[in-house]
C-alpha positions, 0 to 999 in steps of 0.5 A: 619166785618173785624178785624185789628190785630196790632202785637207787637213782637220785635223778631217774628222769634223766637216766637212760639205762636205769629208766629203761630197765624200770619201764621194761621190768614193770611189764612183768609185775607178777615177777618183779616188784619195783621199789624206787628209794628216791621216790618213796623216801625223797626226804627220808626217814626210812620205814625200817619195819616196812622195808624189812617186811618187803624184803621178807615177802620176796624170794630174791633181792636185787639192788639196782643203781648207777655206779657213783664214785665206784660205789652206790648213790648215798641213799642206798648206802644209808638204806643198807645201814638202816635196814640190814640191822643186827638182830634182823640181817645178821648177828644173834637173836633172829639175825638170819632174815637174809640167810640163803636169800638170793641177792644180786646187783644190777648196775649202770657203770657209766664207762666201758668194760675196758675201763673196768679192767686190770689194764684199764683206766681204773685198774680194777674190774667192776666186780672188784670195785663192788666187793663191799656189797658182796662182803656185806651179803656174805656177812649176812649169809645171803646167797650172793649171785653177782652183778649184771652191768650195762657198760658205756654211756649214751646207748643205742636202742639196740644196745638197750634192748640187748642188755635188757634181754640179758638182764631178764635172763640174769634175773630169771636165773637167780 
């Protein structure tokens, strides 16, 4: 089983968490394909057919990104709009390409888990904030597998390593 990890980080070079995740995932190319949208499409436009073929050629799909204003960076939203087309990702006449495909999110939250709680700073959990993604995948009849998250900022090496072990377990259990 091979997993396509679509990464949407507009400034990966200054990232700590997402950059670390990518470096570690690249150590297992037989399991994971890393696809960095901001590097492949710095000025756009997307090669829609290529993107769809890339998704088709993998068993699982994971969208990895930092949470931006309680959503994703703008290029990922544009990618979803342009790649998950009617007639391919949903709808009649072949719109079943994501049906039963295991899809998940991997996000760096940038705040604490307590902030993302009913009683916390934001009044909602991270899962609640990211419901539009879940709804999109369910609309496409995909098998949505939830979220792997890194909470907080400026992590220690030990925190990164521990989270990475959990991320790998999450990915391998999709």
